[in-house]
C-alpha positions as CSV (number, residue, x, y, z in Angstrom):
1,M,60.6,130.6,88.5
2,A,59.2,127.8,86.3
3,K,62.7,126.7,85.4
4,L,63.8,126.7,89.0
5,L,60.7,124.6,90.0
6,S,61.2,122.1,87.1
7,A,64.9,121.8,88.0
8,A,64.0,121.1,91.6
9,L,61.5,118.4,90.6
10,I,64.1,116.8,88.3
11,L,66.7,116.8,91.2
12,L,64.2,115.3,93.6
13,S,63.1,112.5,91.2
14,V,66.8,111.7,90.3
15,G,67.7,111.7,93.9
16,G,64.9,109.4,94.7
17,V,66.0,106.9,92.0
18,I,69.6,107.0,93.2
19,A,68.5,106.5,96.8
20,R,66.2,103.6,95.8
21,G,69.0,102.1,93.8
22,Q,71.3,102.3,96.8
23,K,68.8,100.6,99.0
24,L,68.3,97.7,96.6
25,M,72.1,97.2,96.4
26,G,72.1,95.6,99.9
27,E,70.5,95.9,103.2
28,P,72.5,95.4,106.4
29,L,72.6,91.9,107.9
30,S,73.5,91.3,111.6
31,D,76.5,89.2,112.4
32,G,74.2,86.6,113.9
33,D,72.2,86.3,110.7
34,K,75.4,86.1,108.7
35,S,76.7,83.4,111.0
36,K,73.5,81.4,110.5
37,I,73.6,81.9,106.7
38,I,77.3,80.7,106.7
39,E,76.3,77.7,108.7
40,S,73.5,76.9,106.2
41,V,75.8,77.3,103.2
42,L,78.5,75.1,104.7
43,D,75.9,72.5,105.5
44,L,74.9,72.5,101.9
45,E,78.5,72.7,100.8
46,L,79.1,69.4,102.6
47,R,76.4,67.7,100.5
48,T,77.6,69.4,97.3
49,Q,81.2,68.3,97.9
50,A,80.0,64.8,98.3
51,S,78.5,64.8,94.8
52,V,80.3,62.8,92.1
53,S,80.8,65.8,89.8
54,D,82.8,68.0,92.3
55,F,85.2,65.5,93.9
56,A,86.2,68.2,96.5
57,N,86.7,67.5,100.1
58,I,87.8,70.9,101.4
59,R,87.5,71.4,105.1
60,K,89.4,74.6,105.7
61,V,87.5,77.9,105.7
62,S,89.4,81.2,105.4
63,S,88.5,83.7,108.1
64,D,88.7,86.5,105.6
65,N,85.4,88.4,105.4
66,I,83.9,86.2,108.2
67,E,86.0,87.2,111.2
68,F,82.8,87.6,113.3
69,V,81.8,83.9,113.0
70,E,82.3,81.8,116.1
71,L,84.5,78.7,115.8
72,S,81.6,76.5,117.0
73,Y,79.5,77.3,114.0
74,I,82.2,76.1,111.7
75,A,83.5,73.2,113.8
76,K,80.2,71.5,114.4
77,L,79.9,70.9,110.6
78,G,83.4,69.4,110.4
79,F,85.2,72.5,109.0
80,T,88.2,74.4,110.4
81,L,88.3,78.2,110.5
82,V,91.9,79.2,109.4
83,A,93.2,82.8,109.6
84,G,93.6,84.2,106.1
85,S,97.1,85.4,106.9
86,H,98.1,81.8,107.8
87,L,96.7,80.5,104.5
88,R,98.6,83.2,102.6
89,E,101.8,82.2,104.4
90,S,101.2,78.5,103.9
91,K,100.8,78.8,100.1
92,K,104.4,80.0,99.8
93,D,105.8,76.5,100.3
94,R,103.0,74.1,99.6
95,V,99.6,73.7,98.0
96,V,96.6,74.7,100.1
97,E,92.9,74.2,99.5
98,Y,90.2,76.3,101.3
99,L,86.8,77.9,101.1
100,L,86.6,81.6,100.9
101,F,83.3,83.6,101.5
102,K,83.7,86.4,99.0
103,T,80.4,88.2,99.6
104,I,77.3,88.0,101.6
105,S,74.6,90.6,100.8
106,L,70.8,90.9,101.3
107,R,68.5,91.9,98.4
108,D,64.8,91.8,98.8
109,G,64.9,89.4,101.7
110,V,67.2,86.9,100.0
111,A,70.9,86.6,101.0
112,L,73.2,86.1,98.1
113,V,76.4,84.4,99.0
114,V,79.5,83.9,96.8
115,L,81.7,81.1,98.0
116,S,85.0,80.3,96.3
117,R,86.8,76.9,96.4
118,V,90.4,78.0,96.2
119,T,93.5,75.9,95.4
120,E,96.8,77.7,95.3
121,G,100.4,77.4,96.3
122,Q,103.8,76.3,95.3
123,P,104.2,72.7,94.4
124,C,107.6,70.9,94.9
125,F,108.4,70.9,91.2
126,G,106.6,73.6,89.4
127,A,105.5,77.2,89.3
128,A,103.2,78.8,91.8
129,F,99.5,78.8,90.8
130,S,96.1,79.9,92.0
131,H,92.8,78.4,91.0
132,E,89.4,79.7,92.2
133,R,85.9,78.3,91.4
134,N,83.0,80.5,92.5
135,Y,79.7,79.1,93.7
136,T,76.6,81.3,94.3
137,Y,74.1,80.4,97.0
138,E,70.8,82.0,97.8
139,S,69.6,81.9,101.5
140,R,66.1,82.6,102.7
141,R,64.9,83.0,106.2
142,T,62.2,80.5,107.1
143,A,60.5,79.6,110.4
144,G,63.2,77.0,111.1
145,G,66.1,79.4,110.3
146,W,68.1,80.2,107.2
147,V,67.9,77.7,104.3
148,S,70.3,77.9,101.4
149,Q,70.3,76.5,97.9
150,L,73.0,76.4,95.3
151,T,72.0,78.6,92.4
152,Q,75.1,79.0,90.2
153,R,78.2,76.8,89.9
154,P,81.2,77.5,87.6
155,P,81.2,75.9,84.2
156,P,82.8,72.5,84.0
157,M,86.5,72.4,83.6
158,V,87.4,71.7,80.0
159,S,89.6,68.8,79.3
160,F,92.2,69.3,76.6
161,A,93.1,65.6,76.4
162,L,93.3,64.2,72.9
163,K,90.7,61.6,72.1
164,Y,91.9,58.8,69.9
165,S,89.6,56.9,67.7
166,A,90.2,53.3,66.6
167,V,91.7,53.1,63.2
168,T,91.0,50.1,61.1
169,R,93.6,48.8,58.8
């Protein structure tokens, strides 16, 4: 009887830990909240793209993973929502650049958003390629709505250009 009672207590405590871990993995967000988070991230993305270090001016946003967003949320910031299937078709005969929302999840009241800047396709003279740079944003709900901040950017691209030093003769 004691063994049965201790086994039941172990199962209950392990089950509680597993259930708590599942709850921490992500709470559900409404489509309305996700739309406002996306709007906040894109607003910040505009400012990030304007920075000298990034040089990007990407205005296409893939509809993959954000099909629920209204076009007006995207358009009012100067972006165009493009069907993911159209982007996949377009990259077969040219180079395309677009933003892709990879994940949006809520943990402890903070929305974590992974946004990729994607460049891929088939150039005129060369092999097909795909390049993706992931940026992580944190969004918090405030009295004025969702406010995002960039928390992680990819490491800078390494240049393999040879540096020449002046040789004196």
